[in-house]
VMD Tcl script that builds the backbone (N, CA, C; Angstrom):
set m [mol new atoms 477]
animate dup $m
set s [atomselect $m all]
$s set {name element resname resid chain x y z} {
  {N N MET 1 A -111.871 -5.511 156.956}
  {CA C MET 1 A -112.791 -6.560 156.688}
  {C C MET 1 A -112.434 -7.262 155.242}
  {N N GLU 2 A -112.539 -8.441 155.157}
  {CA C GLU 2 A -112.260 -9.131 153.914}
  {C C GLU 2 A -113.462 -8.885 152.960}
  {N N LYS 3 A -113.159 -8.907 151.668}
  {CA C LYS 3 A -114.200 -8.851 150.696}
  {C C LYS 3 A -114.996 -10.057 150.688}
  {N N ILE 4 A -116.250 -10.055 150.506}
  {CA C ILE 4 A -117.039 -11.351 150.355}
  {C C ILE 4 A -116.750 -11.903 149.002}
  {N N THR 5 A -117.050 -13.278 148.779}
  {CA C THR 5 A -116.636 -13.827 147.637}
  {C C THR 5 A -117.175 -13.280 146.381}
  {N N SER 6 A -118.511 -12.857 146.420}
  {CA C SER 6 A -119.090 -12.266 145.111}
  {C C SER 6 A -118.449 -11.043 144.745}
  {N N PHE 7 A -117.666 -10.340 145.621}
  {CA C PHE 7 A -116.959 -9.075 145.232}
  {C C PHE 7 A -115.563 -9.281 144.750}
  {N N THR 8 A -115.197 -10.633 144.699}
  {CA C THR 8 A -113.818 -10.925 144.228}
  {C C THR 8 A -113.869 -11.393 142.703}
  {N N ILE 9 A -115.033 -11.584 142.220}
  {CA C ILE 9 A -115.197 -12.026 140.833}
  {C C ILE 9 A -114.958 -10.843 139.889}
  {N N ASP 10 A -114.213 -11.025 138.811}
  {CA C ASP 10 A -113.877 -9.955 137.884}
  {C C ASP 10 A -115.098 -9.674 136.990}
  {N N HIS 11 A -115.837 -8.690 137.432}
  {CA C HIS 11 A -117.019 -8.287 136.691}
  {C C HIS 11 A -116.749 -7.573 135.347}
  {N N ILE 12 A -115.604 -7.236 135.124}
  {CA C ILE 12 A -115.166 -6.646 133.820}
  {C C ILE 12 A -115.149 -7.814 132.734}
  {N N ARG 13 A -114.709 -8.987 133.138}
  {CA C ARG 13 A -114.631 -10.113 132.236}
  {C C ARG 13 A -115.800 -11.102 132.309}
  {N N LEU 14 A -116.666 -10.838 133.261}
  {CA C LEU 14 A -117.872 -11.752 133.480}
  {C C LEU 14 A -118.789 -11.501 132.409}
  {N N ILE 15 A -119.263 -12.665 131.824}
  {CA C ILE 15 A -120.427 -12.620 130.792}
  {C C ILE 15 A -121.623 -13.403 131.340}
  {N N PRO 16 A -122.778 -13.202 130.641}
  {CA C PRO 16 A -123.925 -13.989 131.054}
  {C C PRO 16 A -123.555 -15.504 131.118}
  {N N GLY 17 A -124.126 -16.108 132.167}
  {CA C GLY 17 A -123.944 -17.633 132.195}
  {C C GLY 17 A -124.541 -18.129 133.494}
  {N N VAL 18 A -124.211 -19.372 133.818}
  {CA C VAL 18 A -124.666 -20.107 134.964}
  {C C VAL 18 A -123.449 -20.529 135.783}
  {N N TYR 19 A -123.177 -19.865 136.890}
  {CA C TYR 19 A -121.983 -20.066 137.625}
  {C C TYR 19 A -122.189 -20.596 139.061}
  {N N VAL 20 A -121.299 -21.383 139.490}
  {CA C VAL 20 A -121.278 -21.699 140.968}
  {C C VAL 20 A -120.663 -20.544 141.634}
  {N N SER 21 A -121.344 -19.884 142.471}
  {CA C SER 21 A -120.828 -18.787 143.194}
  {C C SER 21 A -120.026 -19.154 144.468}
  {N N ARG 22 A -120.681 -20.163 145.148}
  {CA C ARG 22 A -120.032 -20.646 146.353}
  {C C ARG 22 A -120.676 -22.016 146.829}
  {N N LYS 23 A -119.931 -22.648 147.637}
  {CA C LYS 23 A -120.516 -23.888 148.358}
  {C C LYS 23 A -120.186 -23.706 149.791}
  {N N ASP 24 A -121.320 -23.755 150.585}
  {CA C ASP 24 A -121.225 -23.557 151.983}
  {C C ASP 24 A -121.634 -24.869 152.744}
  {N N PRO 25 A -120.678 -25.354 153.586}
  {CA C PRO 25 A -121.130 -26.489 154.490}
  {C C PRO 25 A -122.029 -26.038 155.547}
  {N N VAL 26 A -123.090 -26.862 155.699}
  {CA C VAL 26 A -124.090 -26.654 156.776}
  {C C VAL 26 A -124.362 -27.968 157.468}
  {N N GLY 27 A -123.702 -28.211 158.630}
  {CA C GLY 27 A -123.769 -29.492 159.240}
  {C C GLY 27 A -123.117 -30.484 158.278}
  {N N ASP 28 A -123.837 -31.607 158.000}
  {CA C ASP 28 A -123.361 -32.691 157.096}
  {C C ASP 28 A -123.737 -32.448 155.611}
  {N N SER 29 A -124.327 -31.262 155.350}
  {CA C SER 29 A -124.805 -30.955 154.044}
  {C C SER 29 A -123.958 -29.729 153.441}
  {N N VAL 30 A -124.158 -29.567 152.131}
  {CA C VAL 30 A -123.657 -28.374 151.448}
  {C C VAL 30 A -124.836 -27.659 150.754}
  {N N ILE 31 A -124.682 -26.358 150.870}
  {CA C ILE 31 A -125.668 -25.434 150.033}
  {C C ILE 31 A -124.809 -24.782 148.911}
  {N N THR 32 A -125.310 -25.041 147.673}
  {CA C THR 32 A -124.531 -24.461 146.528}
  {C C THR 32 A -125.292 -23.254 146.122}
  {N N THR 33 A -124.622 -22.158 145.982}
  {CA C THR 33 A -125.159 -20.898 145.565}
  {C C THR 33 A -124.812 -20.687 144.014}
  {N N PHE 34 A -125.815 -20.492 143.190}
  {CA C PHE 34 A -125.503 -20.208 141.799}
  {C C PHE 34 A -125.830 -18.740 141.409}
  {N N ASP 35 A -124.953 -18.241 140.554}
  {CA C ASP 35 A -125.084 -17.001 139.983}
  {C C ASP 35 A -125.616 -17.125 138.602}
  {N N LEU 36 A -126.927 -16.727 138.389}
  {CA C LEU 36 A -127.517 -16.824 137.166}
  {C C LEU 36 A -127.431 -15.489 136.505}
  {N N ARG 37 A -126.300 -15.261 135.867}
  {CA C ARG 37 A -126.010 -13.943 135.308}
  {C C ARG 37 A -126.660 -13.720 133.930}
  {N N MET 38 A -127.616 -12.821 133.884}
  {CA C MET 38 A -128.424 -12.543 132.668}
  {C C MET 38 A -127.911 -11.403 131.829}
  {N N THR 39 A -127.158 -10.451 132.416}
  {CA C THR 39 A -126.751 -9.381 131.595}
  {C C THR 39 A -125.248 -9.155 131.828}
  {N N ASN 40 A -124.560 -8.567 130.874}
  {CA C ASN 40 A -123.139 -8.268 130.944}
  {C C ASN 40 A -122.964 -7.108 131.934}
  {N N PRO 41 A -122.360 -7.396 133.088}
  {CA C PRO 41 A -122.150 -6.320 134.119}
  {C C PRO 41 A -121.378 -5.164 133.496}
  {N N ASN 42 A -121.913 -3.987 133.853}
  {CA C ASN 42 A -121.293 -2.802 133.522}
  {C C ASN 42 A -121.092 -2.587 131.947}
  {N N GLU 43 A -121.848 -3.385 131.199}
  {CA C GLU 43 A -121.776 -3.225 129.643}
  {C C GLU 43 A -123.270 -2.895 129.267}
  {N N GLU 44 A -124.219 -3.774 129.585}
  {CA C GLU 44 A -125.551 -3.682 129.199}
  {C C GLU 44 A -126.427 -2.896 130.312}
  {N N PRO 45 A -127.436 -2.380 129.943}
  {CA C PRO 45 A -128.258 -1.859 130.984}
  {C C PRO 45 A -128.772 -2.948 131.977}
  {N N VAL 46 A -128.895 -2.594 133.163}
  {CA C VAL 46 A -129.403 -3.448 134.228}
  {C C VAL 46 A -130.892 -3.668 133.920}
  {N N MET 47 A -131.460 -4.785 134.548}
  {CA C MET 47 A -132.844 -5.056 134.431}
  {C C MET 47 A -133.630 -4.250 135.418}
  {N N ASN 48 A -134.765 -3.714 135.059}
  {CA C ASN 48 A -135.594 -2.966 135.870}
  {C C ASN 48 A -136.334 -3.817 136.951}
  {N N THR 49 A -136.676 -3.224 138.076}
  {CA C THR 49 A -137.202 -3.983 139.202}
  {C C THR 49 A -138.537 -4.673 138.754}
  {N N ALA 50 A -139.265 -4.162 137.934}
  {CA C ALA 50 A -140.661 -4.636 137.623}
  {C C ALA 50 A -140.479 -5.920 137.047}
  {N N GLU 51 A -139.639 -6.045 135.963}
  {CA C GLU 51 A -139.418 -7.336 135.274}
  {C C GLU 51 A -138.746 -8.410 136.198}
  {N N MET 52 A -137.757 -7.838 136.980}
  {CA C MET 52 A -137.052 -8.774 137.894}
  {C C MET 52 A -138.046 -9.311 138.895}
  {N N HIS 53 A -138.981 -8.436 139.437}
  {CA C HIS 53 A -139.856 -8.893 140.384}
  {C C HIS 53 A -140.943 -9.925 139.808}
  {N N ALA 54 A -141.386 -9.760 138.591}
  {CA C ALA 54 A -142.173 -10.784 137.920}
  {C C ALA 54 A -141.438 -12.078 137.737}
  {N N MET 55 A -140.107 -11.947 137.292}
  {CA C MET 55 A -139.440 -13.174 137.098}
  {C C MET 55 A -139.094 -13.854 138.430}
  {N N GLU 56 A -138.930 -13.148 139.557}
  {CA C GLU 56 A -138.769 -13.729 140.927}
  {C C GLU 56 A -140.030 -14.518 141.237}
  {N N HIS 57 A -141.171 -13.919 141.114}
  {CA C HIS 57 A -142.498 -14.614 141.527}
  {C C HIS 57 A -142.641 -15.885 140.720}
  {N N LEU 58 A -142.415 -15.755 139.323}
  {CA C LEU 58 A -142.557 -16.923 138.429}
  {C C LEU 58 A -141.509 -17.911 138.682}
  {N N GLY 59 A -140.211 -17.555 138.873}
  {CA C GLY 59 A -139.157 -18.466 139.000}
  {C C GLY 59 A -139.332 -19.272 140.286}
  {N N ALA 60 A -139.522 -18.552 141.417}
  {CA C ALA 60 A -139.631 -19.125 142.672}
  {C C ALA 60 A -140.890 -20.197 142.692}
  {N N THR 61 A -141.974 -19.721 142.089}
  {CA C THR 61 A -143.041 -20.676 142.055}
  {C C THR 61 A -142.814 -21.857 141.231}
  {N N PHE 62 A -142.149 -21.799 140.083}
  {CA C PHE 62 A -141.710 -22.934 139.259}
  {C C PHE 62 A -140.828 -23.789 140.080}
  {N N LEU 63 A -139.731 -23.272 140.597}
  {CA C LEU 63 A -138.714 -24.030 141.237}
  {C C LEU 63 A -139.236 -24.814 142.438}
  {N N ARG 64 A -140.132 -24.141 143.262}
  {CA C ARG 64 A -140.580 -24.791 144.495}
  {C C ARG 64 A -141.657 -25.890 144.200}
  {N N ASN 65 A -142.165 -25.915 143.005}
  {CA C ASN 65 A -143.150 -26.954 142.525}
  {C C ASN 65 A -142.465 -27.931 141.637}
  {N N HIS 66 A -141.161 -27.827 141.408}
  {CA C HIS 66 A -140.567 -28.748 140.485}
  {C C HIS 66 A -140.491 -30.242 141.065}
  {N N PRO 67 A -140.819 -31.183 140.228}
  {CA C PRO 67 A -140.962 -32.524 140.837}
  {C C PRO 67 A -139.640 -33.148 141.272}
  {N N VAL 68 A -138.489 -32.735 140.801}
  {CA C VAL 68 A -137.194 -33.182 141.189}
  {C C VAL 68 A -136.514 -32.318 142.152}
  {N N PHE 69 A -136.400 -30.985 141.813}
  {CA C PHE 69 A -135.579 -30.050 142.580}
  {C C PHE 69 A -136.428 -29.291 143.653}
  {N N GLY 70 A -137.721 -29.441 143.603}
  {CA C GLY 70 A -138.539 -28.614 144.506}
  {C C GLY 70 A -138.134 -28.659 145.977}
  {N N SER 71 A -137.931 -29.863 146.458}
  {CA C SER 71 A -137.502 -29.966 147.910}
  {C C SER 71 A -136.123 -29.524 148.130}
  {N N ARG 72 A -135.236 -29.220 147.134}
  {CA C ARG 72 A -133.843 -28.866 147.335}
  {C C ARG 72 A -133.712 -27.314 147.247}
  {N N ILE 73 A -134.870 -26.555 146.907}
  {CA C ILE 73 A -134.759 -25.091 146.701}
  {C C ILE 73 A -134.552 -24.498 148.072}
  {N N ILE 74 A -133.534 -23.705 148.298}
  {CA C ILE 74 A -133.436 -22.886 149.456}
  {C C ILE 74 A -133.891 -21.450 149.255}
  {N N TYR 75 A -133.436 -20.907 148.092}
  {CA C TYR 75 A -133.769 -19.503 147.797}
  {C C TYR 75 A -133.620 -19.271 146.315}
  {N N PHE 76 A -134.481 -18.454 145.692}
  {CA C PHE 76 A -134.292 -17.904 144.344}
  {C C PHE 76 A -134.622 -16.374 144.418}
  {N N GLY 77 A -133.740 -15.562 144.033}
  {CA C GLY 77 A -134.104 -14.081 144.215}
  {C C GLY 77 A -133.148 -13.266 143.462}
  {N N PRO 78 A -133.418 -11.949 143.289}
  {CA C PRO 78 A -132.634 -11.044 142.403}
  {C C PRO 78 A -131.289 -10.613 143.074}
  {N N MET 79 A -130.275 -10.329 142.294}
  {CA C MET 79 A -129.087 -9.780 142.730}
  {C C MET 79 A -129.345 -8.237 142.843}
  {N N GLY 80 A -128.712 -7.655 143.890}
  {CA C GLY 80 A -128.884 -6.261 144.090}
  {C C GLY 80 A -128.472 -5.386 142.980}
  {N N CYS 81 A -127.444 -5.789 142.198}
  {CA C CYS 81 A -127.004 -5.035 141.034}
  {C C CYS 81 A -127.903 -5.142 139.784}
  {N N ARG 82 A -128.971 -5.993 139.926}
  {CA C ARG 82 A -129.932 -6.177 138.944}
  {C C ARG 82 A -129.462 -6.693 137.560}
  {N N THR 83 A -128.357 -7.645 137.666}
  {CA C THR 83 A -127.862 -8.187 136.500}
  {C C THR 83 A -128.132 -9.650 136.381}
  {N N GLY 84 A -128.863 -10.186 137.456}
  {CA C GLY 84 A -129.192 -11.559 137.449}
  {C C GLY 84 A -129.852 -11.994 138.755}
  {N N PHE 85 A -129.834 -13.337 138.958}
  {CA C PHE 85 A -130.437 -13.933 140.216}
  {C C PHE 85 A -129.558 -14.838 140.865}
  {N N TYR 86 A -129.872 -15.145 142.083}
  {CA C TYR 86 A -129.146 -16.060 142.889}
  {C C TYR 86 A -130.070 -17.319 142.996}
  {N N LEU 87 A -129.562 -18.500 142.947}
  {CA C LEU 87 A -130.397 -19.735 143.257}
  {C C LEU 87 A -129.558 -20.524 144.254}
  {N N LEU 88 A -130.188 -20.836 145.420}
  {CA C LEU 88 A -129.411 -21.678 146.439}
  {C C LEU 88 A -130.116 -23.007 146.462}
  {N N LEU 89 A -129.397 -24.026 146.267}
  {CA C LEU 89 A -129.831 -25.431 146.279}
  {C C LEU 89 A -129.152 -26.165 147.535}
  {N N ALA 90 A -129.983 -26.993 148.116}
  {CA C ALA 90 A -129.392 -27.963 149.076}
  {C C ALA 90 A -128.713 -28.991 148.302}
  {N N GLY 91 A -127.392 -29.153 148.492}
  {CA C GLY 91 A -126.627 -30.149 147.837}
  {C C GLY 91 A -125.453 -29.748 147.157}
  {N N ASP 92 A -124.494 -30.587 146.821}
  {CA C ASP 92 A -123.291 -30.158 146.185}
  {C C ASP 92 A -123.408 -30.350 144.637}
  {N N TYR 93 A -123.509 -29.203 143.975}
  {CA C TYR 93 A -123.857 -29.189 142.536}
  {C C TYR 93 A -122.747 -28.427 141.804}
  {N N GLU 94 A -122.751 -28.760 140.458}
  {CA C GLU 94 A -121.970 -27.903 139.481}
  {C C GLU 94 A -122.893 -27.201 138.570}
  {N N SER 95 A -122.417 -26.245 137.857}
  {CA C SER 95 A -123.218 -25.475 136.948}
  {C C SER 95 A -123.914 -26.404 135.898}
  {N N THR 96 A -123.184 -27.430 135.401}
  {CA C THR 96 A -123.899 -28.228 134.540}
  {C C THR 96 A -125.046 -29.117 134.999}
  {N N ASP 97 A -125.059 -29.220 136.232}
  {CA C ASP 97 A -126.232 -29.966 136.908}
  {C C ASP 97 A -127.467 -29.249 136.857}
  {N N ILE 98 A -127.492 -27.965 136.653}
  {CA C ILE 98 A -128.829 -27.296 136.574}
  {C C ILE 98 A -129.123 -26.573 135.301}
  {N N VAL 99 A -128.388 -26.777 134.277}
  {CA C VAL 99 A -128.631 -26.165 133.050}
  {C C VAL 99 A -130.025 -26.489 132.495}
  {N N ASN 100 A -130.409 -27.775 132.515}
  {CA C ASN 100 A -131.698 -28.213 132.081}
  {C C ASN 100 A -132.788 -27.542 132.947}
  {N N LEU 101 A -132.522 -27.598 134.194}
  {CA C LEU 101 A -133.535 -26.937 135.142}
  {C C LEU 101 A -133.812 -25.490 134.844}
  {N N MET 102 A -132.665 -24.778 134.514}
  {CA C MET 102 A -132.789 -23.353 134.109}
  {C C MET 102 A -133.421 -23.241 132.847}
  {N N ILE 103 A -133.184 -24.127 131.927}
  {CA C ILE 103 A -133.898 -24.013 130.630}
  {C C ILE 103 A -135.434 -24.155 130.898}
  {N N GLU 104 A -135.757 -25.122 131.702}
  {CA C GLU 104 A -137.228 -25.305 132.010}
  {C C GLU 104 A -137.822 -24.155 132.590}
  {N N MET 105 A -137.093 -23.492 133.627}
  {CA C MET 105 A -137.600 -22.379 134.420}
  {C C MET 105 A -137.744 -21.088 133.431}
  {N N TYR 106 A -136.809 -20.868 132.660}
  {CA C TYR 106 A -136.891 -19.712 131.832}
  {C C TYR 106 A -137.788 -19.900 130.674}
  {N N GLU 107 A -138.124 -21.177 130.186}
  {CA C GLU 107 A -139.138 -21.443 129.237}
  {C C GLU 107 A -140.508 -21.237 129.876}
  {N N PHE 108 A -140.645 -21.627 131.158}
  {CA C PHE 108 A -141.879 -21.348 131.902}
  {C C PHE 108 A -142.157 -19.911 132.058}
  {N N ILE 109 A -141.118 -19.087 132.336}
  {CA C ILE 109 A -141.322 -17.626 132.346}
  {C C ILE 109 A -141.661 -17.058 131.017}
  {N N ARG 110 A -140.845 -17.478 129.992}
  {CA C ARG 110 A -141.153 -17.054 128.562}
  {C C ARG 110 A -142.526 -17.247 128.097}
  {N N ASP 111 A -143.108 -18.415 128.488}
  {CA C ASP 111 A -144.388 -18.871 127.919}
  {C C ASP 111 A -145.536 -18.534 128.878}
  {N N PHE 112 A -145.238 -17.995 130.067}
  {CA C PHE 112 A -146.296 -17.796 130.984}
  {C C PHE 112 A -147.439 -16.825 130.510}
  {N N GLU 113 A -148.677 -17.235 130.872}
  {CA C GLU 113 A -149.758 -16.378 130.540}
  {C C GLU 113 A -150.717 -16.317 131.706}
  {N N GLY 114 A -151.338 -15.259 131.969}
  {CA C GLY 114 A -152.255 -15.175 133.105}
  {C C GLY 114 A -151.707 -14.289 134.193}
  {N N GLU 115 A -152.398 -14.497 135.392}
  {CA C GLU 115 A -151.940 -13.684 136.527}
  {C C GLU 115 A -150.691 -14.247 137.179}
  {N N ILE 116 A -149.756 -13.411 137.434}
  {CA C ILE 116 A -148.515 -13.818 138.145}
  {C C ILE 116 A -148.895 -14.363 139.529}
  {N N PRO 117 A -148.432 -15.524 139.877}
  {CA C PRO 117 A -148.647 -16.020 141.273}
  {C C PRO 117 A -148.116 -15.056 142.371}
  {N N GLY 118 A -148.970 -14.801 143.291}
  {CA C GLY 118 A -148.577 -13.953 144.502}
  {C C GLY 118 A -148.609 -12.513 144.087}
  {N N ALA 119 A -149.174 -12.147 143.014}
  {CA C ALA 119 A -149.158 -10.668 142.617}
  {C C ALA 119 A -150.628 -10.044 143.002}
  {N N SER 120 A -150.683 -9.937 144.355}
  {CA C SER 120 A -151.816 -9.329 144.932}
  {C C SER 120 A -151.366 -8.547 146.254}
  {N N ALA 121 A -152.246 -7.680 146.651}
  {CA C ALA 121 A -151.873 -6.882 147.806}
  {C C ALA 121 A -151.805 -7.777 149.084}
  {N N LYS 122 A -152.582 -8.826 148.999}
  {CA C LYS 122 A -152.540 -9.773 150.278}
  {C C LYS 122 A -151.384 -10.590 150.246}
  {N N ASP 123 A -150.740 -10.904 149.170}
  {CA C ASP 123 A -149.668 -11.919 148.958}
  {C C ASP 123 A -148.206 -11.193 148.882}
  {N N CYS 124 A -148.177 -9.973 148.443}
  {CA C CYS 124 A -146.891 -9.381 148.193}
  {C C CYS 124 A -146.806 -7.930 148.589}
  {N N GLY 125 A -145.667 -7.482 149.134}
  {CA C GLY 125 A -145.504 -6.094 149.584}
  {C C GLY 125 A -145.407 -5.015 148.552}
  {N N ASN 126 A -145.259 -5.433 147.210}
  {CA C ASN 126 A -145.154 -4.438 146.138}
  {C C ASN 126 A -145.680 -5.003 144.862}
  {N N TYR 127 A -146.924 -5.522 144.986}
  {CA C TYR 127 A -147.532 -6.359 143.958}
  {C C TYR 127 A -147.771 -5.523 142.615}
  {N N LEU 128 A -147.759 -4.244 142.652}
  {CA C LEU 128 A -148.051 -3.400 141.472}
  {C C LEU 128 A -146.735 -3.254 140.624}
  {N N ASP 129 A -145.644 -3.605 141.230}
  {CA C ASP 129 A -144.329 -3.335 140.427}
  {C C ASP 129 A -143.973 -4.765 139.756}
  {N N MET 130 A -144.707 -4.966 138.692}
  {CA C MET 130 A -144.418 -6.179 137.892}
  {C C MET 130 A -144.584 -5.935 136.422}
  {N N ASN 131 A -143.784 -6.510 135.607}
  {CA C ASN 131 A -143.779 -6.211 134.221}
  {C C ASN 131 A -143.631 -7.570 133.523}
  {N N LEU 132 A -144.791 -8.351 133.257}
  {CA C LEU 132 A -144.665 -9.672 132.686}
  {C C LEU 132 A -144.205 -9.659 131.296}
  {N N PRO 133 A -144.631 -8.737 130.341}
  {CA C PRO 133 A -144.145 -8.754 129.030}
  {C C PRO 133 A -142.516 -8.568 128.979}
  {N N MET 134 A -142.031 -7.741 129.789}
  {CA C MET 134 A -140.572 -7.612 129.744}
  {C C MET 134 A -139.836 -8.804 130.401}
  {N N ALA 135 A -140.447 -9.255 131.440}
  {CA C ALA 135 A -139.843 -10.549 132.056}
  {C C ALA 135 A -139.830 -11.681 130.898}
  {N N LYS 136 A -140.917 -11.749 130.180}
  {CA C LYS 136 A -140.851 -12.755 129.145}
  {C C LYS 136 A -139.786 -12.525 128.054}
  {N N TRP 137 A -139.580 -11.262 127.729}
  {CA C TRP 137 A -138.605 -10.903 126.770}
  {C C TRP 137 A -137.277 -11.210 127.261}
  {N N LEU 138 A -136.978 -10.858 128.465}
  {CA C LEU 138 A -135.686 -11.198 129.027}
  {C C LEU 138 A -135.412 -12.690 129.144}
  {N N ALA 139 A -136.420 -13.538 129.588}
  {CA C ALA 139 A -136.272 -14.829 129.669}
  {C C ALA 139 A -135.954 -15.460 128.313}
  {N N ARG 140 A -136.664 -14.987 127.288}
  {CA C ARG 140 A -136.311 -15.461 125.855}
  {C C ARG 140 A -134.950 -15.103 125.452}
  {N N LYS 141 A -134.479 -13.864 125.796}
  {CA C LYS 141 A -133.165 -13.486 125.409}
  {C C LYS 141 A -132.148 -14.390 126.124}
  {N N TYR 142 A -132.317 -14.622 127.424}
  {CA C TYR 142 A -131.328 -15.568 128.168}
  {C C TYR 142 A -131.318 -16.926 127.573}
  {N N LEU 143 A -132.458 -17.494 127.310}
  {CA C LEU 143 A -132.559 -18.825 126.612}
  {C C LEU 143 A -131.747 -18.702 125.327}
  {N N ASP 144 A -132.060 -17.836 124.479}
  {CA C ASP 144 A -131.490 -17.806 123.101}
  {C C ASP 144 A -130.004 -17.570 123.064}
  {N N GLU 145 A -129.636 -16.621 123.994}
  {CA C GLU 145 A -128.227 -16.185 123.923}
  {C C GLU 145 A -127.219 -16.891 124.787}
  {N N VAL 146 A -127.840 -17.583 125.789}
  {CA C VAL 146 A -126.975 -18.265 126.796}
  {C C VAL 146 A -127.360 -19.769 126.985}
  {N N LEU 147 A -128.551 -20.058 127.350}
  {CA C LEU 147 A -128.850 -21.375 127.827}
  {C C LEU 147 A -128.910 -22.457 126.808}
  {N N TYR 148 A -129.514 -22.090 125.605}
  {CA C TYR 148 A -129.688 -23.155 124.615}
  {C C TYR 148 A -128.457 -23.879 124.070}
  {N N ASP 149 A -127.437 -23.044 123.901}
  {CA C ASP 149 A -126.120 -23.588 123.443}
  {C C ASP 149 A -125.060 -23.106 124.342}
  {N N ILE 150 A -125.195 -23.316 125.687}
  {CA C ILE 150 A -124.217 -22.834 126.643}
  {C C ILE 150 A -122.891 -23.408 126.439}
  {N N THR 151 A -121.797 -22.591 126.542}
  {CA C THR 151 A -120.438 -22.950 126.263}
  {C C THR 151 A -119.708 -23.065 127.663}
  {N N PRO 152 A -118.639 -23.682 127.679}
  {CA C PRO 152 A -117.798 -23.870 128.954}
  {C C PRO 152 A -117.427 -22.498 129.567}
  {N N ASP 153 A -117.220 -21.507 128.806}
  {CA C ASP 153 A -116.854 -20.118 129.356}
  {C C ASP 153 A -118.068 -19.457 130.109}
  {N N ARG 154 A -119.219 -19.986 129.871}
  {CA C ARG 154 A -120.395 -19.449 130.621}
  {C C ARG 154 A -120.859 -20.383 131.743}
  {N N LEU 155 A -119.884 -21.313 132.117}
  {CA C LEU 155 A -120.235 -22.241 133.241}
  {C C LEU 155 A -119.226 -22.125 134.311}
  {N N ARG 156 A -118.074 -21.448 134.105}
  {CA C ARG 156 A -117.066 -21.180 135.132}
  {C C ARG 156 A -116.718 -19.641 135.121}
  {N N TYR 157 A -116.469 -19.144 136.330}
  {CA C TYR 157 A -116.195 -17.663 136.388}
  {C C TYR 157 A -114.884 -17.487 135.626}
  {N N PRO 158 A -114.719 -16.282 135.079}
  {CA C PRO 158 A -113.391 -15.974 134.507}
  {C C PRO 158 A -112.249 -15.953 135.499}
  {N N GLU 159 A -111.143 -16.286 135.153}
  {CA C GLU 159 A -109.896 -16.210 136.058}
  {C C GLU 159 A -109.078 -15.062 135.750}
}
mol reanalyze $m
mol bondsrecalc $m
mol representation Tube
mol addrep $m
């Protein structure tokens, strides 16, 4: 079997950033998959499930309610390796097209107060596994270290 695209990226040279992972044609449309890499693979500790789960609930809620991109959101969720998230958008996009959206989303997570949307037994299959303070800390770190002054090497996969 062939390796899938995400397993062909050099994770030794990969740094936190916003990357186009793939573009898939679907009928007359394109779905763009973004790799929102938050930690240095195999260098930094991975994120724990509780903070990733909180970020997933907050990020998905923010994105699906966004006035411009809301109707284009296909999926937002964690990577199995726990080093970041995938975002799938309907449309043909480049990394630079979503940097401001990601700043908005991570600021929303960083500044969030109150009950996490969907964090109840009725709404979620593992609602107790949430860590809002750590989710906010990780969002702040990603904003400060990556998004606010993003450089070209954090917008294209290493070759």
